[in-house]
N, C-alpha and C positions, 0 to 999 in steps of 0.2 A: 561507522564508516558511512562515508556518504557518496552515492552512486552518480547523482545529478541533483544539482542545486538551482532553485530559482529564487529571487528575490519578488516581493510584493509590496506595494503600497496598502494601508490602511485607509481607506475611504470614510466618507461620512457614515454614521450609523454602522459603523465598524466592518463595513462591508469590503471584500478583498476580490479580486478576480484571478483564477488560476488562470496561469500562461496557456495560450493555445495549445503548444506543445505537449504539456501535461495531460490536458483534456482529451487530447487526440491519442496518446499513449495508453490513457487509461480507460478508452473508449468511454467517458463521462458524457453523459445527456443531461439537456436541458431539462430541470425539474427533479433531478436525482438526489436522493438523501444521502448525505456524505455525515459522518461522525467526527468531531473533533475531541482527542481525548487529551486531557492535560497529564502531562508525566514530569518526572522530576529534570530530567534532560531537555523537555521542551513540549512541543505541540506535535502529536501524532494525529494524522489524516487517514480514516478509516473508509472504505468502502463498503457499506454492508453487502451489497452484490457479490463480490470476489470473497469477502471473509466467508460469506455462507457456502460459497461452492466449494473452498478448501475444507471447512467443516464437514461437508456431505461426502465428499470425495476420500476424505480420510477416515472416516468413522468406522470405528471399529478395527483398524489397521494394527494398529500398536496396542497390546493387552499386557499388562505385567510386566513393562520393560521400563526399568530406571533410563534416563535420557543422560547421554554422554556430554552435551553441550547445556551451558545455561542457559537461560531463557533470554538472554539478550545474544548469545551467538546462535541459538535457535533463530531468532528474530534476523540477525543479519544473513543469517544462510538462506532463510525464505525469501527476503529481501532480494537477496543476490539472483537466486533461482527465477522470481517473479520477473527482475528486470531481463535477465535473459530471454525469458520467453516474451515480455514485450517487444525487444529487440528483434527477437526472431521473426516476430509477427509483422515488424515494420519490415524486414528485409523480404518476405513473401510478396507485400504488397507490390 
């Protein structure tokens, strides 16, 4: 499921520029470390700062429970919730 899509051009030395709107929505700052993960369906951009927050906030919440969602469905649900959180933050500004 695609929520927002941007197209970027690969520049010399393999550089890309993340669109300003994306950088602002995710509060990305100059020098911040990002991870690119190669998957079967494409490349996933991971922001370690946000990833750690989710892990810390949910640590120990669910124990001995079988998930009702597949990993793909869980990821889509998480992205939808995060997207909503980002949009809500924009409306407050």
